[in-house]
N, C-alpha and C positions, 0 to 999 in steps of 0.2 A: 504494500500500500504506500503510494507516494503522494504527499500533499503538494498541490501546485498553486493554491490560492485560498485566502480566507476573506470572508466578507466582513472585515473589521477595519474600517478606514481610520487613519490617524491624521493629525494636524501638525505634526512636526516632521522634520527631516531626520531620519534615523541614522545619524552620522556614525555613531559608535558601531551599529550593526554593519554599516557599509565598510567601516575600517576593519572590523574583524573578518568580514568576508574577503576584503582585499588582501589582508595579511596572510590568510590561509592560502589564497591563490598564489601570491607572490612567493611564499616560502616553498610551496609545492613546485612551482616552476623552477626555483633554484635547485630543489632536490632532483627534479627530473633532468635538469641540464647537466647534472653530474654523472649521468649514466647509471646503470644498474648497481655497480659497485658503490658509487657515491651515494645513491639512494639508500642502500643498506647501511653504509657508514653513518649517514645522518640519523637514521632511526636508532642505531645502537649508541651513538654519541649523545643525542639530544632527546631521545625517548626516555620514559621512566622505566627503569629496571628495578623491581622490588628488592632483589638481593643487594644491589648497590645502594639503594636508598636506605636500607636498614643495616648496612655495613656487614653483610654476610658474604660479600664477594668483592674482589679487587678488579677494577676496570683496567682493560688494556690501555697503557699510557697513550697510545696513538689515538684512542677514542675518548680520552678524558678531556673533552673540549670545555666542559663546564662542570661545576660541582654537582653531585647527584641531587641536591636539594633544588637546584635551579631547573633541573629537568622536569620537575612537577609543572612548571609553567611553559617551558619550551615545547614540551610534548603536545600541548594543546593546539599548536600551530603546524604540526607535522602530519602528513598522511602517507599511507602505504601504497596508494595507487589512485588512478583517476576515479574509479567507482567509489572508493572510500571518500574521496574529496567531494565529489558531486552530491552524493547522498547526504553527507553532513551539511553542506552549504544549502541544500534545498530546504531542509528543516529550519535552518537559521534564517534564511530569506523569508520564509512564510510566517514564522512565529516570532522572530526576534524583534521586529520593529514595534509591535504593540507592547511588548514587555519593556522595551526602552522608553516608550512614551509613558507607560504607567509608572516608571521609576525615576526618569530623568537620566541624562547621559552618564554622569559620574557614578551614580549609584548602580546603574545597570552594568557598567564595566566591572565594578567591584563584585557585584552579585555574580556575574558570569565567571569571573576568575575563581571566586570562592566555590562555586558549584563544580568547576573543573578540578579544584583541589580535593573536594569531598569525593568526587568520582574516582580520582587516583587512589585514595586511601581505601575506598570501598572495594576496589579490585585488588590492591596490594596487600592489605592486612591479612586476608585469609590465606595468603601464599607468599609469605615474606622472603622465602628463599628462592623464588622464581627468578630465572635469568632471562626470561622472555620480555623484551621491551614493549611498552605500551605507547601508542601514538594516536593522535586524532582529537578533533574538537567535540566529539560526540558526548563526552561526559559533561562538559560545560553546557552544550546545547540541550542535553537532557534536563538540566536545571531550568532552562528557559521553558521547556515543555511542561515541567512540573508547575511553574508559575502560571503558565497559560491556562492549564486545566482548572486552576482555582479562580482566576480572574475572569476568564471568558468561556465558560463551559458551553454556553448556548450559541456561540458564533458558528455559522455555517462554514465548513471547510470543504473545498473541492479536492478530491483525491482521485488518483489513477489506481485502479485495481486490475491487475492482470488476471483475466479469467481465461484459462487455456492459452490460446494464441491471440486473444482479442483484448486489448486494453480497454477498460470501461471507465468513463468519468462519472463519479458518483458524488453526491452531496450528503455529507454527514455533519452532525454537530461535533464541535471540538471535544466534547466530553467522550463521545464514542470513539473518535479517531485516536485520541491520546490514551484512553483507557485500553483500547485494543493494542496500541503500541506498547504500553507498559506490560500488559499481559503477555505479549510475545517475548519481551525481554526476560520476564520471570520464567516462562516456560523454556526458553532457549538456554538460560543460565542453568536450570535444573538438568536439562538434557546434555549439556556440554560439560557438566561437572567432572573434573579430573582430567580433561583433555588439555593438551598443550597448544599454544598458539590460537589462531582464530580470532573471534570477536570478543572483546572485553565486556560481556553482558553485565558483570557485576558493577562496572563503572557506570553503565547506563542507568542501572537501578539506583545506585548511590547518588548520582547527579540529579535524577528525577526527584528523589526523596528530599535531597538538599534544597532543591528549588521550591518544593511545597513548604518546607520548614522556614526558609529564609524570606519568602515573598512578603510576608507580613511586616518584616523589618525594613524592607527596601522600597516598597511601593509608596507612592504619594498618599497623603492622608485622604484626599478626595476620591481615591479609587477604591471602591468596595471589593471585598473578597466574596466569592460565591454570589455573584450578581443573580438575583432571583429571576427565573424565567416565568413567563406567563403561561407557557404551555410546553410540556415535555413531549407531546405527541409527534412533532416533526423530527425527533432525534434520528430516526432512520427514514430518510426521505426517499420515496419510491421513484426517483428520477435517475436514469442512467442513459448514456449513449456511447457508442463506439467512437474511437478517435481514428 
């Protein structure tokens, strides 16, 4: 399920969201320009490796570009491939601007980074001796999704749902879209338990929960939590069309 648009207009220019998008793209282009070996080196040098973060492992001096503590932040701007990058930025593009508007630019940036930190530790703490590096903006973006589900659950979101070979455009409430997304992270985390590599589902779950917990501290006072809906009946709107 891929969100492409939400019916939630804003009255500000989401500059921080644009900057975060631009930084992720610029950093990945730099990674990509270094070739396959350079891409791998950047991931091992600037990604978060739990065993390094918790001092259970000694980094190769050639890859010790920054202290392990700094990788908690540098990892948020790295990606492992085009699909990884595009998927993350799509969610940030659709949902980030409204959360920035609800918090203000400075608070939104702090909120984003804190959710990213929470996501790192949610993934790293259960497996502190792992030597597999973590990269990607998805932990921080998961925090944005957690904030969105509390602030704008009734907003209509346009999503692409691949059904067999036919992509369908469907309109659902944000509550349904994000609850399904979170449910898939929980299920995938359970199913992938004990496997090496792959997707850091624990980071997604941790970031999402951090967003729910922190949104009340960072939103503007005039922005209510759990905006009441007049009618829950259109949660699953029966409109779909092929693209």
